[in-house]
N, C-alpha and C positions, 0 to 999 in steps of 0.2 A: 262535239260540243267542250269549250274551254277549263281549265281546273278548278277556277273562280266561279261558275256557273254548276259543276259538278258540287264543291264542295258547299254550294248553299243547299243543292239538294240532300246531299247525302249528310251532313253535318245535321241538318236541321230532323235526317229522318234516325240519326244518333240520340233522340231527346229522349225517348222513353226507356231505355237500358239505365238502373241508375246506377252509382257508385258514389255516390255521398254517401259520408253518416246523420245527415240531416234529412229533413221527411221531404218530400217529391217535390219538388221545383222546378219549373221549366223557366223560372226566371232566373235561372243557372247562366245559361247561356247567355252571353251578356250582347244584349241586344243593341245596334246598331253598331258593332263590331263585326272582326271580320268572322266568316263564319268558320265551327267546329272550336271554337273556346271554349270551353264550359267551367266554372268556379265550381270543384269538390272540395267538399269539406271534408279532413281526417277527422280524426278518433280526439285527438288534440284539439280542435278548435281550430288549428292552423288551414286557412284557402289554400287549396292547390289552382292554379287556369293548366288544364289538361286538352290536348289536343283530341277530340273526342267525336267520331264518325267513323260512318263502315262504310264498309268497300266497293260493296253493290246492293241495291235493293232493289237486284233483282232475284228472283226467288219463286223455288215450287210449290214452298208448301203452304197448307191451307189454315193459319193461325186463324182464327175467326174476328180477333180482336186489332188485330194488324192491319195497317192500309197497305204495305207490299206485297201482303199474298197474294199467289197467286193467280188467282183471278183477276184482280183488279186490273184495270188498263188506263196506262200510265204513263207519264217519260220514262224510262228505267236505263238508270247510268250504271256505269262501274268505274275504278281507277286501274291502273295496273300497277303491281308493287313499285316501280320505278319512281312514276308521278307520283304516288301517297308519300314513297318517303322524302322526294322533293323536297313536295308543300311542308310534311311536318319538320323538317330541317330548317325551311325559310323562317315557319313559327319558331321554332325551339332558337335558332340562334339568334335573331329580337329578340329575345326572351318573351315574349306572347308567351310562351306555354314552360310549361315544367317537365312532361310528362306525355303519353299515349295511352288511349285507351282504344281500341280496334275491336270491332266484332263486324259481322256481313251477311248480306245476304245467303239466299245458298241455291243457287239460276239449275244446278240440277246434281251432278254431286257432291258431295259435302266433304269429301277431304280433297276434291281441285278448291274449294272456297277456301275453308283452312288452310290450306296451302300457299297460298295467298298471299293469308295472313300473317302467315309463319317468317314468309320471307320476304315482307315488311321488318318484319324484330328482326331474322339475319344481318340483312343490309346497313340497318343502325348500328346494329352491334359488331359485326365483324368488319364492314366496308366504310361505315364511318366511327368506328370507335365512341360510340354513342354509350355511356352506361348507366343514364336515367332512367325514371319511371317505363317501364308498358305495362300494361294490364292487357290480356288478349285474353275475350272468349271465345271460348272452346264450343264449338259448333255440335246441336246434339249429332251423336252420332260418327263425330270423329273416332279415326283410326286409333290403336295404340300408341302404332311407331310416330306416328305424327300429331299425337296427344305428347306424348313425352318429349319430340324433338318443341314443342310448342312451349313446355315446363321450361324448358333446356334455357330460353332465350329472354321470357318474363319474368316479372317481377309477381304478379298475381295471377291467375285463372281466373276464372269463374262458367260454370255452366249452368244457364237458365231452370229452373226446374217450375215456373209459371205457374203450375196447380199444388196443391199438397196432398190430393189422390189420382190412384191412375184413373177414376171414373173422372175429376175435376180436368185432368190434361184431354181426358177423351172429349168431355166437351168445348174444347178448343182448338182443338187439330186432332183429325186422320192422318197424318203421315211422321206425326214423333212419338214412339210409344217411352213413359214415365219411365218403368226399368231399365227397361234396356238401352235408350236414345241417351240416358240423363242421368240417372243413378248409377250404372253401369260403367259411366266418365268418369263419377265422382268417387266412387270404389278404385279406381284406378288412378286419379289426383292421390289420393289418400295413399296409396300403397307406392307409389313413387317418392313421393319425398317421405315416406318414413326409412326408404333403402336409400334414398340422397335430397339430405335436409336442402341444398344448394336450388334443388328443382323448385320451381315458384316459391322462391323464399315465403315472400307476403303471404302464401297459401293460395286457398281457395273459397269464394262467396257462390252466391247463390239471389235469385228474384225471383217474387211471388206474384202474379198480378192480383191485385184485389178487386173483387167484388165484379169480376166476369163472370162466374157461376157460382151456385148457392154454397159453396163453401165456405165455412164456418170460420171463427173468429178463434174457437175449440181447434178443430182442423189445422189448421195455417201454424197454431202457434206449437202446438204438438211436433206436426213435422219440422218446422226450424228447431225446436230441441230436441230432436232424433239425428238432424242433420251434424247439430254441433259434435254430438256424443258419440255418436257411429262413425261419421265420416269425414270430423274435423274441418264441416265446415266453420271461418272465421265471422263471417255476419251475412246475414241474409239481407235482403233489400223490399220494402213494399211497395211494389207501385201499383196504385191506384186506376183501373179501368176508366181508359177515355174511349167514350163513343165518339171512332168515327166514321166520317163520310166515305160510301162504298166498300164498306167492311161487311161484313154476314150482323156483327152485331153493334151496328149503327145506332138502332130504335132500344139499345140496352140501356136496363138504369146506370146512371154511373154510383155509385157508392157515397156517402157522406164524408163532403170530407176531411171529417176528424178520426175518421175509424184507420187510416192508417197511423195518425199519429198514436193513435191508444196501441194498434198493434208493438208500435215501436220503444213505448214505453211498458208494455209487458212484458216485451222478448228482453229489453233490457234489465226488469226485475228478474227475469230468470236467467241469461249469461251473466249478471252484476253479480245481484242481491242475492242471489242465492233460492228465489221463488220457487217452489213447487207450483206446476199447472191447478193443483187442486187446490191452493193457497189464492187464485185469482177468482174474482166474481163472474159469472157467464150466468146472460138472461136465460131465459129457456126454449129460445131459437139457440143457443149456441153463440152467440155473441154477448162483450161487454157493454157496459153501458158507453153512453158516449157522451154525459151530459158531468161521468168523474172519472177519474185519472184513476187506471188498474190500482196503484198503492193506497190512494185513500178508498176508494171500494173496497179492499179487501182490508187495511184495518175498522171499518163499518161492521165488519162479521164474524170479528175473531172478538174469544173472550178473553186471551190475553190482556185487552187494557184494560185502566189506564197500564202504565209499567214505569216505576220506582228511577229515577234516570242517575242515583245514585251505583244502582247495584243491579242495573239489567246487563246482560251479556252483551256484546255487538251485532249477534243474529239479530235480538229483541229492535236491539236502535235502531238497527237497519229497517225494520218491519212499520218504524214510527213514521208521518206523513210529515216534510218539514227538514227531516235529520238522512242528510246523506250519507253516503261511504267518508268524507272526509271528514266531518262533524262527527261521525258517529266515534271518530280513531280521536279526535281532539277531546273527546266524554269521556275515554277508556286513559289518555293519556295524562288526566288532567288526575283523574281521581287516583292515580299509582305514586301521585305525590300528597297523596290525602287533602287535595280539593275535595270541599265538599259543594256544589249546587242547592243553591238555595231559592236564588230567584229567576224569572223567565229571562230575564235579562241578561242573568246571568250565560244563559244557553246561548242565546243572541249573539252574543259577544263571539261565538267560536262560530258562528256562520249555522246555525237550526231558525229552520223557516217557524218563528213559535206563534203564526196565526195557524197555520197549518198543526203542529205539534203540541197544541195549548189540551186540547178535551182525552190527549192518548199521554198524557205523562202528569205523573205526581212528582214534587221534590220532597223526600224530609216527608214521605207519606200523605204528604200534604196540596191539593189542587194549588195552581198557582195561575192569577188570574195578569192578561194583557190587559195594554188598560193606552 
């Protein structure tokens, strides 16, 4: 099989491994363009085209949601490190992509598969003096020494956790273990980066599969928060389960389209706004409301509202729907120069969404109306 046909197959196989700061969207693969080009969005909103591919769709694992699971009978192909290096450089030198995101199936021995990925990164760095972005997926069960080599070559590494609990992962696969194959590798990455900040300088991320098990939003957010605090995970991505033909879960229900969006919003409140898990609102089944964003839902249950804009603390302001970090800082800075907010229009001028904030705030001890 020629390289173009391999790219079509293996580039498409990479689409479900997220590296995007936005919500899950397979349209980020540029339809009609060359295979393997993926538009990732950085935290600052900048769009970065990445060369995103897996080295092989050959895999001995039995992940029940994955079309590449070992029991599926279909066309299996693989790249050699030389082939993949050559294709990436063609894309990069013609300015089609700005970086590499590389993963792989595991045909037999995990270290053999990981070694092939590391060899691509080595060739790019050492043989071709490529200094751009490389994200390497650390395969579950990778050996310590090989993991360290990968970190010495990559800007970012990631181990997909897939499930929030050991029981959840057991529902998805019998060939991977939660604590040994995944959590232990995350701990190694943290330990190595603590010793040498030049190893994977952009840190490590992970990905959850949402809706393939009975794990709740509470389970997922609790685990994601623990990963940040204990293992220095920079970012958790939430990938909605897709029922794929010829997989054991092909008849399993897919999650509501809004569920991953709510998880991203809630995770952002915890990691960026300082919310605790207890501040969020969960239904009796452990999941969040789908018809209301988590910040608004949390505000409705709090007895701290309404808050006085002219005296509220920064933390209190951040809990007001319609007030973000930038507008909260602007309110604090304005008060430092003795400015008094008197009307909702004053708040609108500094970026507050007054339609959302109105019922939660007072100005000079009085409610103000928007018109």
